[in-house]
N, C-alpha and C positions, 0 to 999 in steps of 0.2 A: 438356420440355425445361421446361414451367409450374412437374413437380410439382420438381424441383431448384431451381429461383429462389425458390420460393413457403420451400422448407426450409431453405435458406440464408439467406434474409431474417429466420425466422424464429427460427436460432440467432444472426447477428448481432444481432437482439432481444436475444437471452436472454445475448448476454453483452454490452452495450452495460448494462441492466439491473442484471447484476451485478457491474460495475465501475466503474457510476455510483458515487459520495460518499453520495449517501444512502442507498444500500441497502446498499453493502461498500466502508466507506475502515478504510482500515487505522489502528487506534485503540487506545490501551491506556486499558483500562478498570480503574481501579484499586480494588484492596480487595472483590475476587468472592472468597469467604470468605479472605479475611485474602491475599489474593496478585495478582497482575497479570495480565486475560485482554489478548493483544498480537492481529493479527489483520493480514495481509499479503495482499491481493494484488496480483499483478502478471500481465498481460496483454497477448502478444508478435503482432503481425499483420501480417503478410505478405502485399501484393497486387502481382501480375507480371502483364504481359503480354508476352507470348513468340513473336515475329516469328521467319523464316526463320535456321537459327542455322548454317545452310548446313557440316552436317555430312552431306549427300547422298552416297553410296560416286559413283561415275566409270562404273559399269553405269547401263545404260538402264531396269535393274530394280532398284531401293536397296531395301534392307530397309525393312519397314514401321513398325521402329523411330523412323529417322532421318528418317519423312514425318510422324508423328504429331504430336512431339514441336515442330511449326514449327506458330505463329498459333494460340493460342489463349491464355488468362487462368485465374490458380489465387489461390485464397485456402488462405490456412494460416491456420491461430488455435490458442494453445497457453496456456489458463489455468490460473493457477496459484491455487492458496488454501493455504492454513494457519496455527494457529492455535499459538500456544504461550502452554500453563499449566503455571502451578509451575512440575514440573522434567519438565511430560509437553508433548508436540508430534506436530501432528499435519497432514497433507496429502491434497493431491489435486491430480492435473496433467487437462486433459479437453483432447483432442487431435481438429482438428475441420479437415478439405481439403475442396476442393470447386471443381468448373473448368470455366468457362465458356467456350463459342464453340468450342468441339470438334469434329474432324470425326463426322460422324456420316454414314446407310448413301449417301444418297443423292453426299456427297464421296466416296465409299472408292468407287464406283463411278464418279463422276469420271475419276479419280486413277484408276485400272485401263483404262478408257479411251484415256487420254492415252498413260499408261506400254505400252501393250502395243497398239498402234492395229491389227495384224495379225494378232491372238492370236483362237482362236477362246474362245466363250460356256466351255467349263470351266476352259481356262488361268483366264480374268480372274476366273473363279468362286472358281479356285485362289488369287490374288491377292487378292480382298478377305477370303476368310477368310482368311488371313495376317495382316490387318490386322487384321478381329476378334478373333486369337490374343491380337496383342501390346499390343491394349487390356482383355483381358479383367481381367489385375490391372494397368492402369493407370491414372492418371487418373477412379479410383473414389470417390465424396463417401462420407466416412468422418468420424463422429466415434464416439470414448468415451474413457473415464479408463482412458491411458497407465500413467500413476506416482500409486501412492498408500502412506499408510505410518500408521504411529503407533510414538509413540518413549516412554523412558523416558531420563535420562541425571538421577544420582547422584552426588558425589564416586566414581571408580574402577570409576564400572557406566553401562552398553549399552544398552537394548535396544529394539529394532528389527520390528514387524511389518509388511509391506510389502516397498516396493522399495527399495532402498540399493544403494551401492557398495563392493566391498573389492576389497582386495588386500593379498597372503598375499606376503612380502621383496619383492625385487627384481621380480614376476610374470613368477616361472619357471612358478610349481604353480596363481597363479591372480589375475585384473588384468581387472577388469570398472570399466570407466570411460567417463564421457561426455567425445570430444574435439570439440568443434568446430570445429577446421578439419575434419575431414572429415563433421563431421554426421553422426556417428553418436551412438548415445544406449543402452547398454544395461545394463539393471539386474537382480538376484535380487530375486525376487517370492517372500518366504518369510519366513524369522526370521534376525536374526542377535545375539548375546549378544557380548558385548564387558568383560572384566575387569581393568581395572593398579589394581597396588600399589607403592608406592614405600618404602621405607624407606633408612634414614639411605648404607648404601654397595651398596645392591645394590632391583633391582626385578623386578616379575613380571605380562606381560601374557598375555592369555590369549582368542581369539576365534570364537566355533562356526557356522557358518550355515548352510544349508540352504532351501533352494527353486528356485524354476524360473526358465531365462533367461529374458527380458525384452525380448527386443530392441526398437527401434521400429519404427514396423508400417506409418510411411509414410514412405516415401523423398520428399524438397524439391525434390532435385537430378535424380531422374527421374518423380515421379510415383507410381512403382510401388510397388503393396500388398502389404504382407505378412500371409499368412492360414495364423493355426496351425488345428490341429487338435481341439483343444479342450481346456480343463480348468477344473476347477471355480475355481484361483485366477485366471480371467484372465476374470471375465464381461464380458460388453458391448463385447468384444474381436472384430474384422472377419472374417467369415472364407466362405471360397471362394461365388462359385457353378457352376451350372451352366454349360457351353459351350456352343451347337447353333450347328452348323453345317450350311451349306443346298447342294445339288447340283442339276443340271436332268436329266435324262434327253433322248433324242432327239426324243417327243413333248414336250420343255418341261415334264412338271413335275415337280414340287416336289421335292427327297428332304430330308428334317432328319436331322441325329444330333445326340445331345443325345451330352458328354460330361462324365459325371459329377463333381460337385466336389469336389475332390480339395485339399488344405495344399502351400503350401508350407514350409512350415517346422513340422516334430512337434519338439514343448516337450524340454528339456533340459531335467534334472533334476542340483543338483550339493548337496553336502554337504562342509564345512572343516570342520580342526581349524588354530590355530595359536596355537604356542605361544611364547613371548620371556622370556628371563627369565637373570640372574646378574648378580654385582657390575656396579659402575660405569667398568672398567676395560672388560672383556670383556662382550659377549650373545651369548647361544646361542641358537638358537632349532632350531622344526623347523615342516613345513608341507606341511600334506597335502591335495589335494581327490579327489574321488571325481566322473567324470559320468557318468554315464546318462542314456541314450538312449531314448527310445517306438522302438520297430522294430515294420513289419509285414514283414519283409526273410522269411522263414519262412512266413507263411499264403499273402505272393500269388506264391511260388514254388509253391506244393500249390492254391492257384487258379488260376491256368494251368496245372499239369497237368491237373485236372480238368479243361479247358476251359471254365468261369469265364468271367461278362460281367463287365466293366467292375470287374475286381482293383484295377485300382488305385486307385481311387477307392475300395474298401470297403476295401483293406490299402495306403494308402501307402508308394510306396518310393520313393527316390532312385536314381536314375541318376549313378553320379559317382567321378571319377578320384583323390578326395580322401582319404587312406587314414586321415588322423583319422575321418571320416565313415563310415570302413568298420568301426569297430569301433566297440560299442557301449556299453564299460565301461573309461574307460579312468584309472586311477589317478596319480596326479602325487605324489611325496611329494620335501621338500627336507633339508636340514641346514643352518645359515646359524651362521657365526658373522663377530660384530661388536666390531671396537674403537670406538670414535669419537674416542678420543683417545691417539696413541702418541706423550709429553712433549712434548704441544702444540704440537706440530710436523705433524702425518699423522692422519690412519683410514685405516681401511682395513675392507674386508667381505667375503665370498668364499661361495657358495652350493653347497651340492652336489644333485641332483638325479636321481632315477632315477626313471622312469617305464614303465611297464604298460599296455598296449592290448590288449581280450581281447573275448571276445561277437564274434567276425568276421562281418560281414556273410554269409547265406548264400548260396552261390552255387551251387548243385545240389541238387536230393532223387535220391537212392540210387534203382536198381530195388527196396529193399528198404523205401524209406522212411526208411533214414537221411540226417541233412542235412552236406552238405559248406561249410566254413567259411571264409571270410577266417583266417589263420592271426595267431596274436597276432604281437602287434611290441614288442620290449622296445628301450626305448634311453634315453639321460642325458645330463644336462650339467653347465656347470661352470661358474662365471661367477667373477670378482675385479675387484675394482674398490679403488681408493687412493688416497691422496694426500699429498704433502707441500710442506711450508709452509717456507719458509727467510726469510725476514726479507722481500722483495717479488717475491721466484720462491714460483711453484704447479707442479708437478709434477699431471699427473693421468696415473694408467695404469688401465684396463683391459682384461681378456681375457675369452675364450671357446672354448668347446671343445664342441660339442652332436653328438651322436653321434644317428641315429636316434630324434628327438628331434621327437616331435609337433606343433604349433600345436592344442588344442582347439576347432576348429573348429565355430561352430554348423551342428544340423542343416536344416540351409537346402538348399534344390530350386536352386540356381544351374546346372543344366545345360539350359540355352534350349533348345537345337540339340534335346536327345532328348525335350524337353517343355515346347514355344513355346505352350502355353496357361495354365499353372498355377507359373512357374517367376517367379525373384527371381533373376538374375544379380548385379542389382542390389546384394547383401546378401552376395554370396560372402564377404571381408574379414573378414565376425562372429568373433570367436574372443574363448576367457574367458581365457584368459592371454597375455604378448604379452613373452619370453623379449627381455632390453637384445641390441640390437643393435650395440655398442661401434661409434657410425660416429656422424659426422652425423647431427641427427633427423633432416636434412632430403633424407637419402640417398633415390635412387627404389630401392626392391626391383624384382628381377628374378629370376621363378621363384621361390624356396622356399629361398633359399641359409642361412636359420636350422638348415634339418631336420641336415643337415650338416656343419660346419664348424668351422674351427681359426683363428685370428687375437687381433687387441689392437691397441689405437691406444697411442700415449702424446701427450699435448697438454702446450704450457709455456708461462707465462704471465708473462712480468716486466713491475712496475708500474718505468715509472721518473720516475716526479711520478704526485703524486692528479690528473693530467690526462690524463697518456698514458699507455698501455696494448700491449703488444703480445704478442703469440700466435703459434703453430702449432702442430699436430700432422702425427703420420705414423702412418699403419697398414695392416698386412698381412693377407691373408684368404686361407683357400682354401676352397673351398667341394665337394659333391660335387654338391651338388642345385638350383645356381645353376642351370644349363644344360637340366637336365633334374632334373625335385619326382621325377616315380619310382623319381631313386633313393635312395628314405627309405631303404633296408638299405645305403647306403654303401658304396658296389661301389666299391676305389678300385684296381681290374686295370686301366679305361680310360681311359688319357689325355683321351679325349674327356671324360669325364665331368667332370672335371675344369678347375677356374678358381681364378687365382690372381688377385688383386686389390689393390696399391698404392693408397693414399688419399693426397693429402697438401693441404696448404691453411697459409697464414700472414696473421696482418691485424692490425689493432689498431683500440684506440678511441681517439680525442682530444677531449680538452673545451676549452669557451671561449666567451668573455661572458659569464665566471663564471657555470660552468656547464646556463647556458642554450641553447648550440646545442652541438651534439657531429659528430662524424664515425666512423661505426663499418662500415668496409669489408671484405672477404676476399677472397684467392684460394685456388683450388684447383684443382687435376685426379685424376679416378680413371682409370685405366686396368686393367682385367682383361681375362685372355687362357685360353686352351686349354692342357693342357696339349703341346698338340701339334698339329697344324695343321688344322683340317677345310671340308667344302665346308660350300656352304649355297647357297638360289636367288638371293641377292644376292652372291655375292660372282663376281669375274672371272678370280681361281686363288683354290686351298686358301688360308689363315688362320690363324694361330692367335687374331685380336682378336675379343671378344667383347664388347666395352663402354670406349668412352672418352669422358669427356669433360674439358673444362674451361672453367672457371667464375668471375663478379666477382660479387659478391653486398653492397649498399653501407646504410647509414643515415644521413643527414645532413638536419640539421635550422640553421634559421640562425634567428636570435631579432631581428625585425627593430623593434622598439619594440614601449613598450605593452604586448599584449596578443596581437600577431600575430607569428608566427612562421609559415616559411617550410620544409615538410620533402620530403626526398626519396627513397622506397624500392624498391628492386628486384634485379635481377638479373639475368641475361646468363649464357646458356649456348650454348657450342660441342660438339655430341654425334655421336657416330655407332653406331649400333648397326645392323649387317649385317642381323641378320633382317627392321630392321623399312624400311633403309632400301641402296641402293648405293651413298650420297653420304651425307656428313654434314651436320650442317644447322645455324643458329643458330635457340637461339628465347630468349625473354625475355620479364620484364613492369616497367613502368617507372611509378609513380605518383608526382604532384606535388600537395601540400597547403597550401595556406593556412589554415593555424589561429590561430581567435579565440579562442586562452580565457578563458574555461572552455565557446564556448556551443556554436562554429560551424565545421566544417572546408569548403573545398572541396576540390572534389580532381578532377583530369585523369590519367587512366590508357592507355596507350598498351603495348598487349602487341606481338607479332609471331613469326610461325612462318616460314621459306625451308623446308621440304619440301616437295614434290611431293606432292599430295594432301592438304596443308590444305584446298581446297576443292573440287564435285567434276570445275571446267577443271583437265585433269590440267595444261594450259601453264602454271597458275599456278606460282610458285616461291616467292613473298613471298604470307602472309597479314597484313591490319594490324587488327588491333581496336581502335577511341578507345573510351569512355568519361568519364563524367562521372557525379558523384555532390557530396552533400551530409548533410552530420551535423553535429545537433542534438544537444545538452545541454542540461535543463534546469538552470539553477545553484542550484535549490534546490526543494523540493516545501512549497510554503506554502500554494501556492495549486490552486485545481482543474484550470484551466490545464497546468500545470508536472505537474501528476499523469497527467494522462491524456499530452501530449505531453513526457512523462521524456525521451528517446532516438525521434530519428526517424532513421532513414536510407535515402535515394534513391538509387539507382545508375542511370543510362539508358545506352545504349551495349551494347558488346561485352565477353566474356571471350575465349578460346580454351580450346579444350576438349584438359585434361591428367590424367595421373593425377601425383597429389598422393602427398607420406607423410608423415608423424610418424615419427617413434619406428621406425621398421618396415613401422606398421600405410598402407594405402596403397589410394587406389581411386581409380576413373578418374569424372575431371568431364567430361561431355557438353558443347560450347561453349556461347554465353548468349549470345541478338541479343533485348534488350528493354526495358524498361523494370520495375524492383521494387523497389515502398515500406512499407518497416519499421517498423512504429508499436508501441515497447513504454511502457505504461502504469503505473504503480506506484503503491501505493495504501497 
């Protein structure tokens, strides 16, 4: 522990030196070889202390993951340094994470005695080892250069070596970007070249890229660390540690078992090309990527067949039902057509994609040494989007038809049940493409509906005046992988596999107080049924209901006078999902803020959940979550204090655990109870 504190203090001191204006201040140095040299430094530091977040299960022996995330502190720091000179740019981001006041071995032994008072020594010891397994990849002090790049930009030319984001078309072929709402940040580390040329009546753009995928390696929500297998491109990155368990024999002697370190991520490589061009009236495009996975599955099988030891460490491979991860080569290519202007009243876009997943995972070694592999998979996708504008009326139409279209899921070990010592389940949503969902961006995805789906949505907006806007939408979707993601070959012969969804909503926006106040609100419903009745654990009788929801979302601001505005936003949801609970429940989030522009906002939050099991006490059917917060934003950066305290966010209180989604990408956020302070400094 003393080493950890000393290491943390040293790194904090180093960060302070780096961001102190006397040492590294964002300045424009004039006339450096006839050009201006600009240096920018941004540092974001987050301090948190977490109390009991009430996510323990109702069992006497709750899973270790729900115990270790209570009563401890954490510190995250992201230091960004960038240089701009002439047409050149360069940057590096260093990530640092450390934790304090964690459970030590004595604490784990005490918990085992408390939870298992009548258990034998081996039973208690197994529970302690389960805690140690959980902590093997969580809350580990880590510092590494997470992002770095150099680039060159000139008229029509952009070259980057290092980390970069990329998207081809509408994201069906490739979409690698940062999603702040879900705390995900994936880049490609390699090389990218883009060329653009425009003429009076035509244009052409070409982008080519190659590299290895670089997911974020420390998940701030769970403290989980993603350990790679190792690559020359990722120098200084974290790697896994050996894991040691122990037990006692009848005589009290200690026996140790060492599990050799193995990664939770095998680096994916990607190669891509995108070409778009044509006359200004019509743009044609072609986009293609080849995803190649690092794979030791065959070597692992042969090692096990030969009776080898530690085969998982020598030749790591992951046990997964995700079909995309069971193929080592996935080729995805598309053709697109874009009409940016249809007689000044609309636009249209269509993209047709083909996908071939091959080099399947070896599953067995035959008697003659031949390898049996997971069969190839071929799929396709069609997406259409268009807008029609007639005076104050706007109509948006979107449609999708996807068949056996696999997500480009990252090669991550997300199976905690099969590999509790080295897995990283929190990274399961990481993928390198993002097919349009053709639904509201906040729609919660269940299963994997987009692998086999057909549907569309129409949205109508009408502006009655400058101050009043009304809108509504309706969508219908049929999926064969929402209920059962393993039906990736789109077997339509079983009605129980088919789900049909109706999604509708209507709302509007009103501005008042000369535009300084507004009301935005909409209400909607989502109703999903099976094509035939099914039986389930929480169903008293066969039913065709798969999911049902009604909701209200709002955002309202009232100008109080001067620089003060009162704002409230949130939502209420009434939900029913038989797979989770036998009865419907309510949940919601409501936040009230007093804003003193542009300096400070005072925030009060209230969240609630009325589903049994929201706390360990099964008799509780209503869980309340209260919080308070403060946000400060410096008016300018003329003084050192304003540079250091450019943005300050303070949160104290509780947040409910929930699955949150952004445009089809979903992840589970655990409940939070504690205090969090985030300081952003810009120089």
